[in-house]
C-alpha positions, 0 to 999 in steps of 0.5 A: 468273774474270778477263776474259781467262779469260772471253774464252778460255773463251767462245772455246773454247765457240764453237770447239767448235761453230763451227769444226767446223760452218764447217770442214764447210761448207768441206770441202763445196766439193769435193762442191758444185763436183763436182756443180754444175760451172760452175753453182757460180759462179751458186749462190755469186752467188745466196747472195751476193745473199740475203746482201746482201738480209738487211740491207736487209729486216731493217734489220740488226736482228740487230746490234741484238739483240746489242748491246742484248741484252747490255746489262743496262739493256734488257728482253730481252722488248723487244729480242726482240719488236722484232727479231721484228716487224722480221724478219717484216715485212721478209721479207713485203715482200721476198716481195711484191717478189721477182717484180721482182728478176729484171727488174732489169738485171744480175740476170737470173740471179735469174729464176725463183729470186727467190722462193726467194731471198726465202724464204732471206732470211727463214729466214737472218734468223730463225735469225740473230736467234734465235741472237744473242738466245740468245747475248745471254742468255749461253746459249753452250752452246746457241748452240754446239750449235745451230750444230753441229746446223744444219751437220750438217743442212745437209750432209745436205740439200745432199748429198741435193738435189745427188746423189740428187735432182740439183736443181742450183742450186735444191737448193743453196739448199734445202740452206741454207733448210730447216736454217735453218728447223729451227734456228730452231724448235729455238731457239724450243723449247729456249730457250723464246723464246716467253716473250720475245714480248710485243706489249702494253706494248712499250717504244717507246724501246727499239725507237727506240734499236734502230732508230737503232743498226741503221739506219746498219748497213744501208748498212754491211753492203751496202758490206761485201758490195760489198767482199767479194762483188761481185768474183765478180759483176763477174768473172762479167759480165766474164770469164765464169762459168767463171773466176768459178767458179774464183775463187769456189772460191779464195775458200773457202781464205781463209775458213778465216782468217775462220772462226777470227777470227769465232769469237773475235769472237763471244766478243770482242763479249760481253767488249767490251760487258760489261767496262767497267774498263780497257777500253783496256788490254783492247782493246790487249792483245787486239788484239796477240794477235789480230793475231799469230794473223792474221798467223801463220795467214795466212802458213801458209795462203799456204805451203800454199795449193796442196795446200789447193786440191787437197784442197778442190775438184774437178778443174778448179778447182785452178788457182784457187790463184794467186788465194789469196795476194792474197785471204789478204792482203786477209782479214788486213786485213779481220780487223783492221778487223773487230776495230776495228769492235767499238769502234763497237759498244761506243760505239754509233757505228754511223754511223762503222762505216758511213762507213768501210765505204762508203769501202772499197766505193767504192774496191773498185768503182772498182778492180774496174772498172779492173783486172778487164778487164786482170788478171781475178780477180787484179785483183779480188783486188788491189782487195779488198786495197786496199779492206780496207787503207784501211778498216783505216788509216781505223779505226786513227785514227778509233777513237782518239776513243772507245777509245785502243787503242795500236798498234805501227806498226813491228811491223804494218809488218813483219808486213804486209811479210813477208806481202806478200812471201810472197804475191808469191813464191808468185804469181810462183812464183819458183825455190825459192819454197817454201823462201823462203816457209817461211823467211818463215813461221818469221820471222813466228812468231818475230816474233809469239811474244812477244805470244802468250805475254803473252796465254797468261800471263794465262789459265794457272794460276800453278802451271803458269806456274812450271813453264815455262822463261822463254823460253816464257813471256817472264816475267823472274823476280824477282831475290833481294834483295841484303840482308835487311830491317833488324831492328827494335830492341826500342824501335822494336817498342814504338813500332810497337805503341803506334801500332797500339793508340792512335788518337793515339800518342805516339812517343818520341824520346830520352825526349821526345814527338814529336807533330809527327813523328807528325802529319806522318806521319799527314797524309802517310798520310791524303793518300795514301789520299785520293789512292788513292780519287780515282784509283779514282773517276777510273779508273772514268770514263775508264780506257777512254779513256786507256791508255798501255802 
C-alpha cells in the first residue's frame, strides 16, 4: 500500500469513530444550552480552564507520547512509563494547589469547583495519554472504538446529570470526568498497557529527550488556548455572561470544520513521521488537497450558518449566527497553521512551534482589549482571525528551513479573498446575500476541484480511473504514437543477440570489428548506472528538503 493510500485508510478509520463521536458532542449543544441557560457560558469557561491546566501540569507529555511512540528507535516501555509518571505527578500537584485557584483575581467563577476541575484535568490527561500511546502502537481500530465508546458514555452521563438529577454546571463537568476515567480503564485492559509499565531499568535518556521535546509545547499549548478560548472569558468579563453564552454557542458551528481537519491530522501525524522518502513532495501534495477541503468546507458552513445555528442551539442562542462567518474564517487559517505545525513535530523543533503560537496569542489579547469594548463578540472573532492569519504566514516562511513545502500564493489569495467576501456579505446581510454566497461557494468548488482530483487519482484503483471521464480525473490520456518503431534487420538482431550473450561483444561494421564503438557505448551505459545510484543515495538524504513540483 503506498503512502497516500495508507494516509487515506487511517483517515477513514479515524473518521468512523472520531467524526461520529465528535458530531454527537456538537449536537449535544442544543440539550446543554436548554438545560444550563445562561450558565452555559460558565460551564464552557470552566472546561476551557481545565484544558489550559492540562498542559501546565502534564508538561504536555502527550505530544511526546505521539512523537516518540511512533519512532521505532525508542523503546515503547520507556515512552509509556515516563508519560504515566509525569501525568500522575502533575495531577497530584494540581490537586494540592486547587483550593488556591478560586482566590486568583479573575478566576472567582472557579470558587467551589476548583477541586472538580483538578479531577477533570487528571482524567482527561490520563485518557489522552493512553489513547495516543495506543495510536502510536498502530492500534488505530481500538483507538477509534474507544473514542466512540467514550463519546456515547459522555452523552449518557451528561443527560443524566443535567435533566433527571438537575446538577447544573457540576453535572456538566461530571459528565466529562466519569467517561474519561472509564475510557482510560478500558484502554488499560484491552491494550494490555500494564506490560508497558516498568520503573526499573528506565532509560533516562529517553525521558530527558521526551521532556526536552514536550516542555516547549507547554507555553505553545497555553498560547494556543489563549488564541482560541480566551475570547469567551474576556467577552464574559466585558459584555456579561449572556453574550458570552451566545458567543460560546456560536463557536460550536466552526468546530465542525475543526473536527473534520483534526480527524485528518490524526492520520497525517502518523504518515508524516513514518514516511521519510520524498517528504517535501508528500507534504506539498497533501497540503494542496487539505487546503482545498478546508476552503470548500468553510464556504459551505458560512452559506448555511443560520439554519445550522437554529438546529444546534436552543431558543435564545439563535442570534449568535452573526458571529459564525468571522469565526469560520479564523478556523480556516487555524487549520492551515496546524498542518504546518506538523513540520515542527517531524523535525523535533518544538521551540519554533511555541514561538509562532505565542506571537499569535499576544496579537489576540491586544486586539481583544481594543475591539471587544467597541464591537463585542464580533471584535473577539476578528481578533482571533488576525491572530491565526499571522501565525499561518509566519509558519509558511519559517517551516521552509526544515521541509520545503511549496505554496501557490495566487491560489491561496483567491481562496482566502473569496471566503472573506462571502463572510462579509453574510454578516452585513446584504440584499440577496444567499444568492451571492451560493455563487461564491460554487466558484470556490470550481477553483479547488483540480487539487482534490489529483489526490483522488493517487488512491483510486487503476481500473476505476480508466472508466472515469478525463474532466473528472483531470488526467490527460497519452496520444497514440504517430509511427511504429523501426523494425530491426536480421543483421541488427544478430548483433544485439551477440551483445547480450557476450561480456565483450564484437560488433560488426561492414565486416570489421568496431571495438571502439562498443567501448564508447559501454562507457556511457556504466556512467548512466553510476549516476542513477548516486542520485538514489543522494535522494535518501535530502529528498524531503528540496522539492520543486
